[in-house]
N, C-alpha and C positions, 0 to 999 in steps of 0.2 A: 503493500499498500506505498501511496502518496501522498500528501499531506498540502497542498497549498497555500499557502496566508497572505491577503493581502494587507494594506493600510495605509497609510497616509494621505485617505479624503477627505472633507472635510468642507466648509464654508470662505470661500475667495472671491473678492470685487476683481471685475473685468480687468485685464492688462495685468491680472497678480498671478504666480507663482506655484508649482505646491509639485511633492517629491511623492511618486507611491513606492513604495516597498514592494514586495514579493517576495517570500519565503519558501524554501524548500524543502521539505523534510522528509524520513523517510525511506524505504529502498527504492531513491534512484540512480539510473542506471550510472556510465563515468560522465558517459556522453548524451548530450537533452540540449533542448533547446528553450527558449523561453517567450507566449507573445505573451502578447496587452490586448485584450477588447473593452468593449465600452458597450453597452445597450442606457436607452434615453428610455422614457416613458416610453409606450405605443410605438416603440421599435426593432425593429429587428439587431440582434447582436451584432457589433459589428468590429471589423480587424484595425488597428490602429499600428502595430508595431511587430516585430519579429526577432531576435539576439540567434543566432546559431550559436552553438558550444564551437562551432573555431572564432566567429568576432566576428564574423558579420551576420549587419543590422539593414533590415529593410523597413519604413513605415507608407502606412496611405498617404495619400496625394494632401485629405485636409491637417495632419498632423504633423508632415514635411515640415524641418527646420520652427517647428515651436519646441514640439516633445522629441525624448531622445533616451533611448534604450541601453542602458549598463549593466555591465554587472561591479556588485560591486569585490570590498576584499575579498571577502570568500564568495566559492563558488555556491553557497546555495543562496545567494541575494543577489534580485536584479532589482534593478530601478529604473521608473519611469519619472524624468525631469518632464514635467509639461510648463511652460512659458507661453506667456502672452495670451491667457485664458481668455475666451472670449465663453455668453451665457448662451451658448450651441453645445458647449463641451461638456454642460452638465448632463452627469449619466451615472450609474454605476459602473466603474471598473473591475473588470476582472481578468486575473493574470492567469496563465495554464504554460504546465508541462508536456513542451513533446516531447515524444520518445520513439524509438520503434517499438516502443509493447504497450504501447498507448499510452495515452495525453488524463492528463488529471487537472479540474477548474476549482479554485478558488474560490470562494462564493461572497465577491466583492466588497469593491468599497463605495462610498457615498463621496462623488465631488460634483456640487455644486458654487455655482460663479454667477456672483448678481451682476445685474448691467448697472 
């Protein structure tokens, strides 16, 4: 079993920044990727970014240049730095552990951006 826990969400004004954390624990493989997604009320879950085990990153166009995904000092913690936040970024943000043996999702952390 792999556990995924997101943290760092909260309320921020438009133009502000937040740094989300994703901590993975349990029976993880030696190599895995991490993805960030979000889901706004009434909308489908949206892909945001991915960090491959080899360090490569990919971003969805809506967040490219504003969000940065990176690994912390320990492999099992990955961050999503979000800058220049907009009201349309309001959503529940989810982290996912992606491996050849399957994926695991966290329960999400709420981000609310006020105008």
